[in-house]
C-alpha positions as a printed Julia matrix, in Angstrom:
447×3 Matrix{Float64}:
   6.15  -142.93    3.55
   8.51  -139.24    2.71
   8.33  -136.55    4.71
   6.71  -132.95    4.17
   6.86  -129.61    5.34
   3.61  -129.87    6.37
   4.32  -132.86    9.01
   7.01  -130.06   10.66
   4.8   -127.94   13.49
   6.29  -124.95   15.27
   4.71  -125.09   18.56
   5.82  -122.1    20.87
   4.28  -120.36   23.6
   1.13  -119.05   21.47
   0.77  -122.35   20.62
   0.9   -123.95   24.65
  -1.24  -121.39   25.43
  -3.7   -122.63   22.31
  -3.42  -125.92   23.65
  -4.56  -125.25   27.39
  -7.48  -123.21   25.83
  -9.09  -126.32   23.84
  -7.73  -129.44   26.09
  -6.76  -128.36   29.51
  -9.27  -126.71   32.32
  -9.87  -123.05   32.67
  -6.28  -121.15   34.01
  -4.13  -123.52   32.78
  -1.13  -122.09   32.0
   0.94  -122.19   28.53
   3.84  -124.28   30.43
   1.32  -127.11   31.35
  -0.8   -127.19   28.79
  -1.57  -130.74   27.24
  -0.25  -131.62   24.26
  -2.39  -133.68   21.4
  -0.98  -135.47   18.48
  -1.71  -133.58   16.0
  -0.36  -134.57   12.5
  -0.09  -131.36    9.61
  -0.05  -126.92    9.89
  -3.27  -126.86    8.8
  -4.54  -129.93   11.61
  -3.71  -127.01   13.56
  -5.62  -124.3    12.56
  -8.57  -126.91   12.53
  -7.89  -126.44   16.43
  -7.42  -122.77   16.63
 -11.42  -122.6    15.05
 -12.33  -124.65   17.88
 -11.02  -122.75   20.05
 -12.34  -119.41   18.22
 -16.08  -120.89   18.7
 -18.08  -118.23   20.59
 -19.35  -121.13   22.97
 -18.68  -124.88   23.78
 -21.1   -126.91   26.29
 -19.05  -126.66   29.39
 -20.07  -123.1    29.25
 -23.74  -123.98   30.11
 -22.84  -125.84   33.34
 -25.89  -126.5    35.57
 -28.39  -127.16   31.95
 -27.03  -130.28   31.34
 -26.51  -133.74   33.56
 -23.78  -137.12   32.66
 -24.38  -140.12   33.99
 -23.18  -143.66   33.48
 -26.16  -144.84   35.36
 -25.63  -149.12   36.15
 -21.69  -150.05   36.63
 -22.21  -154.59   35.65
 -20.16  -155.09   38.87
 -21.97  -153.65   41.63
 -25.47  -153.6    39.62
 -25.84  -157.34   39.52
 -23.29  -158.71   42.3
 -23.72  -156.56   44.95
 -26.92  -154.3    44.98
 -28.85  -156.53   42.2
 -30.29  -153.48   40.74
 -29.68  -155.38   37.16
 -29.75  -159.25   36.59
 -28.35  -160.5    33.13
 -31.55  -161.7    30.89
 -30.83  -161.72   27.02
 -34.2   -161.19   25.38
 -36.14  -159.27   23.94
 -38.18  -155.79   25.88
 -41.49  -155.19   25.94
 -40.94  -152.03   26.81
 -37.78  -149.32   27.35
 -37.95  -149.38   31.17
 -36.79  -153.23   30.7
 -34.23  -151.57   27.86
 -30.08  -151.62   29.56
 -28.63  -150.87   26.78
 -24.71  -151.68   26.05
 -22.1   -149.97   23.56
 -23.26  -152.52   20.65
 -26.52  -151.92   20.36
 -25.63  -147.43   18.96
 -24.01  -146.86   16.19
 -22.95  -142.8    15.14
 -26.09  -141.2    14.77
 -28.12  -144.79   15.06
 -29.11  -145.48   17.82
 -30.97  -149.02   16.63
 -27.61  -150.5    15.32
 -27.62  -154.06   16.33
 -29.75  -156.41   18.63
 -27.46  -159.24   20.66
 -28.1   -162.62   19.61
 -30.34  -164.89   21.33
 -26.99  -166.11   23.46
 -25.09  -163.44   23.37
 -21.53  -164.34   25.47
 -19.24  -161.87   22.88
 -19.1   -158.34   21.19
 -19.4   -160.01   18.12
 -22.55  -162.27   18.91
 -24.71  -158.95   17.8
 -26.93  -158.4    14.26
 -27.36  -155.7    12.38
 -30.76  -154.17   11.96
 -32.55  -153.52    8.97
 -34.16  -149.91    9.41
 -35.87  -150.3     6.63
 -38.15  -152.99    7.96
 -37.98  -152.1    11.94
 -41.35  -151.81   13.63
 -42.51  -148.44   14.47
 -41.66  -149.68   17.87
 -39.36  -151.85   18.0
 -37.24  -152.34   20.84
 -34.04  -154.43   20.65
 -33.64  -157.86   22.77
 -31.33  -156.92   25.76
 -28.18  -158.46   27.78
 -29.29  -156.75   31.15
 -32.78  -155.81   32.52
 -34.31  -154.8    36.06
 -33.64  -156.97   39.09
 -35.98  -154.89   41.08
 -39.9   -153.1    40.94
 -40.59  -150.56   38.69
 -40.42  -148.16   41.3
 -37.58  -148.98   43.26
 -35.43  -149.55   40.34
 -36.84  -145.87   38.84
 -35.7   -144.62   42.94
 -32.64  -145.57   41.78
 -31.47  -144.15   38.98
 -29.95  -141.13   38.92
 -31.95  -137.67   38.41
 -31.26  -134.41   37.32
 -30.5   -131.67   39.63
 -32.72  -128.96   38.24
 -36.48  -128.44   38.64
 -38.06  -131.14   39.9
 -35.08  -133.21   39.84
 -36.63  -135.66   37.77
 -34.56  -139.17   36.86
 -31.96  -139.35   33.61
 -34.93  -142.07   31.88
 -37.45  -139.34   31.58
 -35.13  -137.22   28.79
 -33.69  -137.44   25.99
 -30.3   -138.23   25.8
 -27.06  -137.96   24.24
 -25.01  -140.92   24.47
 -21.69  -142.17   23.67
 -19.18  -145.2    23.97
 -17.22  -144.96   26.76
 -13.84  -146.22   24.9
 -12.32  -144.66   22.01
 -10.65  -147.06   19.9
  -8.92  -144.84   17.71
  -7.65  -147.38   15.2
 -11.68  -147.85   14.05
 -13.66  -146.65   11.26
 -15.36  -144.08   13.69
 -13.43  -143.53   17.46
 -16.46  -141.56   18.94
 -19.19  -143.46   18.68
 -22.97  -141.55   19.96
 -26.4   -140.71   19.38
 -29.77  -139.7    20.74
 -31.52  -142.62   23.18
 -35.54  -141.56   23.53
 -36.74  -141.76   27.1
 -36.79  -145.44   29.66
 -34.37  -146.97   28.49
 -30.7   -147.56   30.9
 -27.71  -148.58   30.37
 -24.03  -149.87   31.45
 -21.36  -147.84   32.78
 -19.49  -148.51   29.38
 -22.19  -146.23   27.8
 -22.69  -141.88   29.33
 -25.12  -140.55   28.41
 -26.33  -137.01   29.17
 -29.58  -134.71   29.22
 -29.96  -131.41   28.52
 -32.63  -128.58   29.71
 -33.17  -127.46   25.98
 -34.04  -130.31   23.33
 -32.21  -127.62   21.02
 -28.93  -127.87   22.45
 -29.27  -131.51   22.78
 -29.48  -131.43   18.5
 -26.43  -129.17   18.09
 -24.48  -131.21   20.31
 -25.11  -134.07   19.1
 -24.91  -133.04   15.32
 -21.36  -131.57   16.33
 -21.5   -135.03   17.88
 -21.86  -136.57   14.86
 -19.65  -135.4    12.36
 -16.25  -136.48   12.1
 -14.74  -132.54   13.11
 -15.92  -134.67   16.44
 -13.9   -137.63   16.02
 -10.75  -135.6    14.62
 -11.39  -133.57   18.06
 -11.0   -137.07   20.39
  -8.78  -138.25   18.15
  -5.96  -135.27   19.11
  -6.43  -136.52   22.7
  -4.84  -139.61   22.62
  -7.63  -140.86   25.2
  -8.81  -144.29   25.05
 -11.15  -143.49   27.25
 -14.32  -140.48   26.61
 -14.85  -139.57   30.11
 -15.77  -135.76   29.78
 -14.03  -134.61   26.71
 -16.72  -134.12   25.05
 -17.81  -130.54   27.56
 -15.29  -129.21   25.05
 -16.71  -129.18   22.03
 -17.88  -126.3    20.32
 -21.58  -125.43   20.74
 -22.77  -124.28   16.8
 -25.53  -122.5    16.53
 -28.91  -123.34   15.75
 -29.57  -124.17   12.53
 -32.74  -125.98   10.72
 -30.95  -127.67    8.05
 -28.55  -129.34   11.2
 -31.57  -129.85   13.39
 -34.0   -131.77   10.32
 -31.01  -134.41    9.23
 -30.31  -135.35   13.04
 -33.6   -135.84   14.26
 -34.13  -137.96   10.31
 -31.19  -140.04   11.41
 -32.53  -141.08   14.98
 -36.57  -140.7    15.16
 -36.99  -144.22   14.15
 -39.68  -145.79   15.97
 -42.39  -143.82   17.85
 -40.4   -144.08   20.97
 -38.76  -140.75   19.24
 -42.12  -139.57   18.67
 -42.28  -136.43   21.44
 -38.69  -135.53   20.8
 -39.96  -134.56   17.08
 -42.4   -132.39   17.44
 -41.26  -130.59   20.41
 -38.67  -129.45   17.73
 -40.72  -129.85   14.98
 -39.69  -126.76   12.22
 -41.94  -125.36    9.4
 -38.55  -124.8     7.97
 -37.84  -129.15    7.68
 -40.45  -128.06    4.7
 -38.01  -126.63    2.53
 -34.94  -128.48    3.0
 -33.37  -129.91    0.27
 -30.41  -133.35   -0.81
 -27.22  -131.33   -1.76
 -26.6   -134.13   -4.06
 -29.0   -135.42   -6.6
 -29.38  -138.32   -7.04
 -32.45  -140.76   -7.89
 -31.69  -142.17   -4.08
 -32.2   -138.92   -2.46
 -35.72  -137.67   -3.38
 -36.23  -134.11   -2.29
 -39.64  -135.54   -1.34
 -38.32  -137.39    1.63
 -37.87  -133.39    3.05
 -41.42  -131.86    1.33
 -43.24  -134.72    2.67
 -42.17  -134.18    6.05
 -45.3   -133.61    9.06
 -45.55  -132.32   12.04
 -46.13  -135.06   14.31
 -44.08  -138.47   13.81
 -45.05  -140.92   10.99
 -42.57  -143.75    9.64
 -41.18  -141.72    6.65
 -40.21  -138.71    8.86
 -36.48  -140.96    9.48
 -34.12  -141.86    7.4
 -34.1   -146.21    6.32
 -31.5   -146.23    3.69
 -28.39  -146.79    3.68
 -27.25  -144.23    0.66
 -29.59  -141.48    2.53
 -28.41  -142.42    5.65
 -24.64  -141.96    4.61
 -25.38  -138.61    2.72
 -27.59  -137.27    5.74
 -24.17  -137.73    8.01
 -21.71  -136.29    5.13
 -23.87  -132.55    4.82
 -23.88  -132.95    8.96
 -20.02  -132.6     8.04
 -20.02  -130.16    6.15
 -23.14  -127.69    7.56
 -20.6   -128.5    11.04
 -17.53  -127.18    9.54
 -18.97  -124.35    7.56
 -20.53  -123.46   10.61
 -17.68  -123.28   13.01
 -15.41  -120.82    9.63
 -13.52  -124.04    8.77
 -12.47  -124.09    4.39
 -13.5   -126.81    2.44
  -9.51  -128.26    2.73
  -9.66  -128.54    6.13
 -12.24  -130.69    6.48
 -11.2   -133.16    3.47
  -7.81  -132.83    5.3
  -9.1   -134.05    8.76
 -11.26  -136.79    6.18
  -7.9   -137.65    4.56
  -5.39  -137.73    7.63
  -7.54  -138.75   10.46
  -9.52  -141.56    9.01
  -7.82  -144.01    6.66
 -10.2   -146.81    7.74
 -13.02  -145.21    6.76
 -11.66  -144.14    3.32
 -11.16  -148.03    3.36
 -14.85  -148.71    3.77
 -16.0   -145.84    1.25
 -13.52  -147.61   -1.69
 -15.32  -151.2    -1.21
 -18.93  -150.38   -0.6
 -21.14  -150.93   -2.95
 -25.26  -149.32   -2.79
 -27.95  -150.46   -5.13
 -30.18  -148.35   -7.05
 -32.51  -148.37   -3.88
 -30.48  -146.68   -1.89
 -29.43  -150.98   -0.09
 -25.67  -151.66    0.8
 -24.88  -154.82   -1.54
 -21.69  -155.67   -0.8
 -19.38  -153.66    2.07
 -15.72  -154.67    3.31
 -16.61  -153.05    6.83
 -15.97  -155.42    9.64
 -19.4   -153.44   11.78
 -21.65  -154.38    9.2
 -21.26  -158.4     9.71
 -23.98  -160.26    7.91
 -25.43  -157.02    5.4
 -25.14  -157.18    1.59
 -23.07  -160.59    0.24
 -19.6   -161.97    0.93
 -17.33  -161.25   -1.03
 -17.23  -164.85   -2.71
 -19.99  -167.18   -2.25
 -19.49  -171.08   -1.32
 -20.01  -174.49   -2.65
 -20.61  -175.98   -5.83
 -23.91  -177.22   -8.34
 -26.78  -176.84   -6.26
 -25.63  -176.25   -3.76
 -23.36  -172.89   -4.91
 -24.18  -169.65   -2.53
 -24.12  -166.07   -4.88
 -20.74  -163.53   -4.01
 -20.26  -160.08   -4.52
 -17.6   -161.67   -6.88
 -20.46  -163.1    -9.21
 -22.29  -159.77   -9.09
 -20.58  -156.74   -9.36
 -20.79  -156.21  -13.08
 -24.1   -156.7   -13.48
 -25.74  -153.66  -15.41
 -29.39  -153.92  -15.04
 -32.17  -156.46  -13.43
 -32.29  -158.56   -9.87
 -30.35  -159.88   -7.55
 -31.33  -162.1    -4.29
 -30.66  -162.97   -0.84
 -32.54  -165.19    1.33
 -31.33  -165.1     5.13
 -32.64  -166.15    8.31
 -33.87  -163.32   10.52
 -33.65  -163.18   14.41
 -32.88  -159.64   15.39
 -37.25  -159.18   15.97
 -39.64  -160.46   18.66
 -41.67  -164.03   17.3
 -38.23  -166.03   16.76
 -36.21  -166.34   13.25
 -38.02  -165.4     9.88
 -36.81  -166.2     6.68
 -36.32  -162.65    4.63
 -35.37  -162.25    0.83
 -33.78  -159.22    0.29
 -33.23  -158.13   -3.41
 -30.97  -155.63   -5.11
 -31.33  -153.9    -8.38
 -28.33  -153.36  -10.58
 -25.89  -151.41  -11.46
 -24.27  -151.19   -8.2
 -21.6   -148.27   -7.61
 -19.96  -146.82   -4.5
 -19.35  -143.35   -3.1
 -16.32  -140.5    -3.29
 -16.84  -138.85    0.4
 -14.04  -135.83   -0.77
 -16.42  -135.56   -4.22
 -19.2   -135.03   -1.62
 -17.86  -132.79    0.21
 -17.32  -130.67   -2.79
 -20.46  -130.77   -3.7
 -22.44  -130.42   -0.53
 -20.01  -127.42   -0.08
 -21.08  -125.58   -3.43
 -24.5   -126.1    -1.99
 -24.5   -125.38    1.41
 -22.13  -122.23    0.74
 -25.44  -120.43   -1.59
 -27.69  -121.3     0.75
 -27.95  -118.08    2.82
 -31.13  -119.97    5.26
 -28.41  -122.76    6.76
 -25.48  -120.23    7.65
 -25.41  -118.89   11.24
């Protein structure tokens, strides 16, 4: 509400040249530079470090290929490539992704309900119970023969010009909601599956480039880059992203976030590095056992994936720090980005609580409807249900809730979820400081 000297940003020809390098086509003059949405001088210094990165994704022209695959209007009504049919997929080729299916570093985020007519008609998936070969419901599926469907699928321009569906791909939602918790929503999708045009996916010749690009995109630095453009549609902004160097600490966390099912086994094996086993969590907490890393195997198995809410959040925090250090940001610059650009994330972090096993017991996040207890219970007497306000002060013991789970094939099933007290929340700024200090001392995690 009050003015601050850091909010005054002098913009001269040199600064305009910086903007042109970062946001415009090569050769754009400073006088024609696009102006970003900047809120402090410290954030301007971050842009300077983005520009100083030795390589950007766009420098690898010919080594990646982007596609929006199926436009719902054309593919459904005009050429009949796909049809509207909400049901579970039995194989990857039958799956056509929509935006809500995935979230940041989370390829299995939600699945459509059996009756899905609105964006809100999706249910969150529990990764701790997700079957190894899980495929979610899809609202669309191919409406032509497998051979014809493959023939219509976009193909990469290199080598044997294979269909894009034969690659593991970086995927991001096309719409950029600047007022949400996250603006850029990316993940890695496995081979075989298609998607509607509300999703943009990119194939890479080199899987390690896929991991580096994905890791940067999962970080709040990429989200800040997107926010600074002021755009509401992704288009090809990501081509301007800096490409961070290959680091085992980054790769193992990126893989562990995304490789949730057997469909990612080939990516895991291809990118396996014995150094993964030497990795450790940067934060000491019983919910973050270092055995996770020491027990990793070259062949994918269920425990190669991070499945608890607490561990997955920690992996994203550590990716934020590793990416910031790779781009030579300071800790205070990273914290400033978080404090200035992510008010909704801060709000959710202040009111998301975890149990002793790393499961979310309550969250204010609007994107996690149905996860944990509601804030208030309902009913009276024998019909009274438990709310967060009834259990928040528990110091010991367990509390359970029973739900009807209709996110898996086989029909709705009754499932009881148990939470172990006490419950606590995280402080992202405090965690950034702890993680930064840890990785700053780890020579093997530096470019």
